C-alpha positions as CSV (number, residue, x, y, z in Angstrom):
1,M,105.8,74.3,97.1
2,S,105.5,74.2,93.3
3,A,107.1,76.9,91.2
4,L,103.6,77.6,89.8
5,D,101.9,78.1,93.2
6,S,102.2,81.9,92.8
7,L,100.0,81.7,89.8
8,K,97.0,80.3,91.7
9,G,96.0,83.6,93.1
10,D,93.8,86.3,91.5
11,L,96.2,87.6,88.8
12,D,95.5,89.5,85.7
13,P,95.6,86.9,82.8
14,L,98.4,88.7,81.0
15,T,100.5,89.0,84.1
16,K,99.9,85.4,84.9
17,R,101.0,84.3,81.4
18,I,104.2,86.4,81.6
19,I,105.1,85.0,85.0
20,F,104.4,81.5,83.8
21,T,106.5,82.0,80.6
22,A,109.4,83.2,82.8
23,I,109.2,80.1,84.9
24,F,108.8,77.9,81.8
25,T,111.8,79.6,80.2
26,S,113.9,79.1,83.3
27,E,113.1,75.4,83.4
28,L,113.7,74.9,79.7
29,E,117.0,76.7,79.8
30,K,118.1,73.9,82.2
31,E,117.4,71.5,79.2
32,G,119.5,73.7,76.9
33,C,116.8,75.6,75.0
34,S,114.7,78.7,75.3
35,P,111.1,79.1,74.2
36,V,110.2,82.2,72.1
37,A,106.7,83.7,72.6
38,A,104.9,83.8,69.3
39,G,101.5,83.8,67.7
40,D,98.6,85.6,69.4
41,Y,100.6,85.7,72.7
42,A,103.3,87.7,71.0
43,V,100.7,90.1,69.7
44,E,99.3,90.4,73.3
45,L,102.8,91.2,74.6
46,Y,103.6,93.8,71.9
47,T,100.3,95.5,72.4
48,S,100.6,95.5,76.3
49,G,97.5,93.4,76.6
50,E,95.2,95.3,74.1
51,Y,95.0,92.1,72.1
52,K,93.8,89.2,74.2
53,A,95.4,85.8,73.7
54,D,93.8,82.8,75.1
55,G,97.0,81.1,76.1
56,V,100.8,80.9,75.6
57,D,102.1,80.2,72.1
58,V,105.8,79.3,72.1
59,I,108.3,78.3,69.5
60,V,110.4,75.5,71.0
61,P,111.5,72.0,70.3
62,A,108.5,69.8,71.3
63,G,110.4,67.1,73.1
64,E,112.1,69.3,75.7
65,A,108.9,71.4,76.1
66,Q,106.7,68.4,76.7
67,K,109.0,67.1,79.3
68,V,109.0,70.4,81.2
69,L,105.3,70.8,80.8
70,R,104.7,67.3,82.4
71,Q,106.9,68.3,85.3
72,L,104.8,71.4,85.7
73,D,101.6,69.3,85.9
74,F,100.3,70.1,82.4
75,M,98.3,67.5,80.5
76,Q,98.1,67.3,76.7
77,D,94.6,68.0,75.3
78,G,94.8,67.8,71.5
79,S,97.2,70.4,70.2
80,V,97.4,72.3,73.5
81,W,98.8,71.6,77.0
82,V,96.6,72.5,79.9
83,N,97.1,73.0,83.6
84,S,93.6,73.6,85.1
85,D,95.0,74.4,88.6
86,I,96.4,77.6,87.2
87,D,94.0,78.1,84.3
88,M,96.8,78.0,81.7
89,T,97.1,76.6,78.2
90,V,100.3,76.3,76.2
91,R,100.6,75.7,72.4
92,I,103.9,74.4,71.2
93,V,105.0,75.5,67.8
94,D,107.7,72.9,67.0
95,E,109.7,74.7,64.4
96,S,113.1,76.5,64.4
97,L,113.8,80.1,63.7
98,G,116.1,81.2,61.0
99,D,119.2,83.2,61.7
100,E,117.6,86.5,60.8
101,Q,114.6,85.7,63.0
102,L,116.8,84.8,65.9
103,K,118.6,88.2,65.6
104,R,115.3,89.9,66.0
105,V,114.1,88.1,69.1
106,N,113.5,90.5,72.0
107,Q,114.1,89.7,75.6
108,I,111.9,90.8,78.5
109,D,113.3,90.6,82.0
110,V,110.8,89.3,84.7
111,S,112.0,89.3,88.3
112,G,115.4,87.9,87.3
113,A,114.1,85.5,84.7
114,S,113.7,86.1,80.9
115,V,110.9,85.9,78.4
116,Y,111.9,85.8,74.8
117,L,109.6,87.3,72.2
118,L,109.5,86.8,68.4
119,G,110.7,89.9,66.6
120,L,108.2,92.6,65.9
121,E,108.5,92.3,62.2
122,D,108.0,88.5,62.3
123,T,104.9,89.0,64.5
124,V,103.5,91.6,62.0
125,L,104.2,89.1,59.1
126,A,102.4,86.3,61.1
127,K,99.3,88.5,61.4
128,L,99.5,89.4,57.7
129,R,99.8,85.6,56.9
130,D,96.7,85.0,59.0
131,F,94.9,87.6,57.0
132,A,96.2,86.4,53.6
133,F,95.9,82.6,54.0
134,K,93.3,82.1,56.7
135,H,91.1,85.1,55.7
136,E,91.0,86.4,59.3
137,V,89.9,90.0,58.7
138,A,90.9,91.1,62.2
139,A,94.4,90.0,61.6
140,S,95.1,92.9,59.3
141,T,93.8,95.3,61.9
142,W,96.1,93.8,64.5
143,A,99.1,94.0,62.1
144,Q,98.3,97.7,61.8
145,E,98.0,98.0,65.6
146,L,101.4,96.5,66.0
147,V,103.0,98.9,63.6
148,E,101.2,101.9,65.1
149,A,102.2,100.8,68.7
150,H,105.9,100.8,67.8
151,P,106.7,103.9,65.8
152,G,110.3,104.0,64.6
153,E,110.9,100.3,65.3
154,I,109.7,98.6,62.1
155,D,112.3,97.4,59.6
156,W,110.2,97.8,56.4
157,E,112.8,96.3,54.2
158,Y,112.8,93.1,56.2
159,L,109.0,93.0,55.9
160,K,109.1,93.4,52.2
161,V,111.9,90.8,51.7
162,N,110.2,88.2,53.9
163,A,106.6,88.6,52.7
164,E,105.4,85.9,50.4
165,K,103.4,86.9,47.3
166,E,100.0,86.8,49.0
167,V,101.4,88.4,52.1
168,M,103.0,91.2,50.0
169,V,99.5,92.1,48.9
170,A,98.4,92.4,52.5
171,L,101.5,94.4,53.4
172,E,100.9,96.8,50.5
173,G,97.3,97.1,51.8
174,L,98.7,97.9,55.3
175,I,101.1,100.5,53.8
176,G,98.2,102.0,51.9
177,E,95.9,102.1,55.0
178,L,98.7,104.0,56.8
179,G,98.9,106.4,53.9
180,I,102.4,105.8,53.0
181,E,103.7,106.6,49.5
182,E,106.8,105.0,48.1
183,E,108.6,108.3,47.9
184,E,107.7,109.0,51.5
185,D,109.2,105.7,52.5
186,E,112.3,107.2,54.3
187,R,110.1,109.6,56.3
188,F,107.7,106.8,57.1
189,K,110.5,104.6,58.3
190,A,111.6,107.4,60.7
191,K,108.0,107.6,62.0
192,Y,107.1,103.9,62.1
């Protein structure tokens, strides 16, 4: 019996992705690394499924991830890995996280296994980058949704320090959309 057999049933897509990610993480930890959910998948997790990702995006060294994906009967199709038996796609983001990003990674426990999730602020910044650099209008809306879904959890100073020039414009637009004035910043931090 394969570790993925439980995913062949009629499961909600988000639940299926979470269970898969826990299995994938468990297998990768045997190889000495842990994937971190990122991209649209992180947005989906932070919004409890309000945002719909079309697969699993993970930050992980590609070599180890590809080895485990092959063991789990995934086939590479361009930039994604696919397992049609369980209707799952995985996109590997082969980059490393900085120390500050690693400190912000969140952990979700799933039936004795773990799923690691890119920090909330880094996920907001990623959506603002999609808006600023890729001109994805909806990305700004989802950045705002992330902020509003997690009142009191946002480190605004981290956002401001880590926003590139073009992203800072988008961040300032988000702050304006939320109706925050600089002098209200401390009260805003307490609320958001």
